N, C-alpha and C positions, 0 to 999 in steps of 0.2 A: 417119586424120589425115595420112597421108603425102602427100595431094594438096593440102594446105593450105599457104599461104605462111607463112614464118617468123613474121611479125607475129601471125598467128592461133595458130600452134602454141605459141608461148611463153606465150600466155594460157591455152590449154586443155591443161594439163599432164596427164601420165598419173596415174591414181589406182590405188593398190595396196591390195588387201584381202587380209590374211593368209589362207592356206589350209593346213590341216593343222597349224597352230600358233596360239598366242595370246600376246600380250605379258604378261609378269609384272606390270609396272606399268601402271596405267590410263593410256592415252595422253592427251596434251593435244590436244584438238580445237580448235586455234586457228583457228577459222573463224567468220565472221559469219553464214553461212547454209548451207543444205543444198539439194541438187538433188533433183528429183522427175521421175518418169516419168508419174505419175498426178495430175491436178489435184484429184481428190476427196480423195486422201490428203493433199495439200498443204493443202487447206481444213480438213480434219479436224484436222490437227496444230496449227492456229492456234486451235482451239476447246476443247482439253482438255489438262490438264497431263501426261497419260500417253500422248499421241498421238505421231506422228512428230516428229522434231526439224525445226524450220522455220527459226528465227531466234534469234540469241544472246540477245535480250531476253526471249524466251519460255523457252528452255531450251537445254541443251548436254549432250552425253554425259558429259563430264568432271564437270560440275556435277551432273548427275543421279546419278552414282555417289556423290558427296559427300552429296547430299541423302538418298539411300536409306541410306547408312551411318549418318548421324547419326539419322535417323528410327528405324532399327533399334536403335541404342544407347538411345534415349530411350523406346522402346516405343510410338512413334507409327505412323500409317499412311502418312504422307507428309510432305515438308518443302519449303520454299521458301528457297533460298539468296539472299543479297543481297550487295551490294558492301561494306557495312559493318554493324557491329552496330546502329547507329542506323538504317541503311537497313532492316534487318529489323524493328525495333521500329516505326518510322514507317509502314512498309507495312501492318503489322497495325492500327495505330491508325487510319490513314486509310481502310482498307478497311472497318472496323467502325463508324466514327463518322460522324454527321451533325450539323449545327447543332442545338443544343438538347439533345443527349444528355448523359448523366451517367456519370461514372467513379468507382469507389471504388479508391483506391490506398493502399499503405502509406506511412507518414511517411518512412521511411529508404529513399531511392531514389538510384540513380546520378544524378549531376548532369545529364547529358545528357537522361535520361528526364524528370527533374523539370522541366527547362527546356522541353522539348517540350510537356508537359502545361500549363505556364503559357502557352505560345504558343497552344495550342488554346483555352484559356479566353479569352484576350484577343482573338483574331482570329476565332474561329468559334463563340463562345458555348457551348463545351463546359464544363460545370461538373464540378469534381473535389472529392470529399470524401476527406480523408486520415484514416487510422485506424492504430492500432498493428498491426504485422505479426503479433502473437501474440494478437489479441483478436477471435475470431469474432463475439462478441456486438456489438462495436462495428461490425463490417462489416455484420452483419445489420441493425442499426439505421440504417445509412447508406444502405441500398438504397432506390431509388425505382422507380417504373414505367418511367422513361426510362433506367435504368442499363443500360449496354451490356456492361460487363465489370468484373471485379475484377482489379487488377494487383498482383503480388507479386514479391519477389526471394527465392530460396531462402536465400542468405546475402547480406546487404545490403552495399552499397559505400558508405562504407569501414569502417563500425563493426561489421560482421559480425554484426548481429542476424539471427536465424534465424526464418523465417516458420513459423507453424503451418499447414503445408500441409494436413494432414488436416482440421483444423477449418475453415479458410477455404474449402477446396474443397467441404466439406459445405454451407456457407452458399450458395455459388454454385449447387450442384446443386439444392438445395431451391427456390431462386428461379428456376432456369432461366437463370442468368447465367453466361457463360463465364468461366473463371479463366485468366489469362495469367501465366506465371511466367518471370522471367529467371533462368536456371539457370547463368549464366556462371561465378560464383564457385565453384560446387560441381562442375560438369561431370557428365555422366551416370555417371561412375565413382562419385560420392558420392551422387547423388540423381537419381531419375527422377520428376519431378512428375506425369506422366500417371498413374503408378501410384497417386497420391493423389487423383486426380480432376481434374487440370488439363486444360483444353481445348487450350491452346497453350503451348508452351515456346519461349522465345527465347534465343539465345546471341549474344554477340560472339565469333565464331570467330577473331577476331584473337588471343584470349587462349589458354586452355588447349587448345582443340580443335586449332588449328594449332601453337601451342606454340614457335615459333622466332623471333618478333618480326620476321617478314619479309613479312607481308601484313596487310591489313585486310579483314575480312569479317564477315558475319552470317548467321544462319539461324533460321528459325522451323519448329517441328515441330508437327504437328496430330494430335489424337486421333481425328478423324473426317474422312471424305472431303469432306463437304459444306462444312465450314468451310475446308478446304484449297483447294477449288476456288474459293470466293469470294475468298479472299485472293490466290490465284494470278492470277486474272483482273485484279484491281486491280494486282498486281505487274507484269504485262506492260505495262500502260499507264503506270505510274509510271516505269519504266525504271531500277530499282535493281539490275539483274542483275550478278552478279560476272563478272570476266574468267575465262576457262577456266584460265589459268595460276595465278591465285589459288586456284581450286578444286582444282587439282592439288597445290599446295603444302599446302593444308589437308588433303587426303587423306594426303599423306606424313606430316604431323604427327600425324594422327589414329591412325596405326598404332602409335605409341609412347605414346599417352595414358595407359594404365594404369601403365606403368613410370614415366613422369614424375610422375604424380600421387602415387604412393607416396613418391617422394623429396621432392616439395614438402611433403607432409603431415608427414613425419618431420622435415625441417628446420624447419618452422614450429613443431612441438611443442617441439623443443630450444630454439629461440631465444625463443619466447614465454615458456616456463617460466623461462629464465634472466633475461630482461629484467624479468619480473615481480618478481624478487628484487633488482633493482639499485636502489640508493638514488637515482639520478638520474631514474628513471622513476616517474611518478606513477600511471600506469595502463596496463595492456595489455588491448586489446579483441580477444579471440580466443575463440570459443565452446568451445574445448577446455579453457579454464581454468574452475575452479569458481567464480571470482569474476564471470564474465561473466553478464549477465542471461539469456542464451539457453542456458546450459549444460545445464540439465535437459532442455529441449525438444530441443536438438541431440543429446544423448546418446540419446534415444529414437528420433529421426528419422533420424540420419545415422551411417554407419559410421566417418566421419572428419570433421574439422572445417575443412578447407580450408587453402590455402597462403598466405592473406593475413590480416594482422592490422594493427591500428593501435596506436600508443603515444601517450601524453601525457607530455611531459617535465616534470619538476618546475619547470624554469625558464621554462615557457611558450613563446610564439612565438619569442623570441630564441634560446632554447636549442635549439629545434627546427631553426632555420636553421643554427646553428653545427654541430649534429649532422650534418645532411645535407651540409654543405660539407666536413666532416672525413672522410667515408667514402671508402675507397680501393677496396674490392672491390665493394660494393653501388653501384649507379649511380643518379643523379638523372635520372629519365626518366618519361614517361607510360606508361600501359598496365600489363599484368601478364600472367602465364601463360607467359612465355617461360622459357628456361633460365637467364637472368640474374636476380639479385636486384635489384629496382627499388624506389626510394623516391620519394615525392612529398608535397607539402603540399596536402591536399584543398581547403582554403579558398581558395587562390589558383590552383588548377589544375583538377582534375576537377570541383569544385563551385563554380567561380568565378561561375557564373550563378545560384547559389542564394542567396536572401535570407538575411540574418542570422537571422531568425526561423525559417526552414526549416532552416538549419544547426543551430540550437539544438534544434529538434524532433527532428532526426535524431541528436542526441548528438555532433555534430562541434564540437570546440573550435578556437579560432584557432591553437593550437599543436599540433594533432593531426598526426602523421606516419604515412602509410600505408606499410607494408612488404609488398611482394609477393615472397615468398621463392622463389628459384630452386633449381637442383639442384647448386650448388657443394658442396664439403665443408663440413659444418656448423661444424667447428672454425675454418676460415678465416673464415667469416661471423661467428662469435662474436667472434673476435679483432678483426675490423674494427669491429663494433658497440661493443665494449668500449673501444677507443681513441677512437672518435668520441664516446662518452658522456663520457669523461674530458675531451676537448676542449670539449664542450658545457657542462660543469659550471662 
């Protein structure tokens, strides 16, 4: 390079490969593409998910580490990371569905997922049958020859119903229909749906996997290579790949996932139990409470009950608004799974696109408040909730 002019030399910078040592942290491969000596290797890398790294829309070394780490936690064979949680979900939907196909989904779904299914119905002729998340016989009765998959959430957003994963996956297996499970609320620390027979597990890695409220991301994990390859090829064309820096931040967060989940769960237990006994609270929706409709199923299926719950205040919507406005430690904000405790009003935020009938079917009331418990000291959180309830009364 010494014989080149400065204009060229500043473009073609030196490249350093560590020899005799390795970085402790996974490096951020902040590059759009990769160089090749062999055109055949170049071509091969564009044709398979485990080939050479070619282009950021196909794969990236930092992202590949994140995919392999989450696939290992979930017990899958491979994964596809995406720029957002809905990016991961929509990539799977669009890769598997064609006009005229049919989907069976549980009633209680994240609002973004429910809205996308409605869009697919209206725009592409996809038909959707909704069934209770804990009723395998209803799912079996809903199946058609054109059914392409059964869609579930381990713990539903926001009312925390728990899906009968063993029963539902058995229905899918008998019919030869893949079962897709959104495991965001549980995380692989609490549940690994592939162990119950799921074909694909999806996450909004924005939430517990990254855990610091600093990125948006998604990931889908596959139980077999054939399905992974099919979705990966569609993913490459769709263009929903994550930025390497977001993948690196997700990896950083993933390393503390078990520690954070333990604190989320303990704080949720303390707060849900105390709120259930407060006179200003009409109901607490958390599967760890014996009053929750999914408590018996959750107790059999899960080692813990998640860090998110919802409450209905005795004073209805107005009391819920006053409660949220009065909080000082907990924050009024979207999302969940970070270190901070966040609250929101589902009917006007996360589920704003969902019809009144669908809200009622999912058990969401106009005054429901969702609480995503962080890792603060539980007594500080309780003091904050208690004063806010007094203000809401």
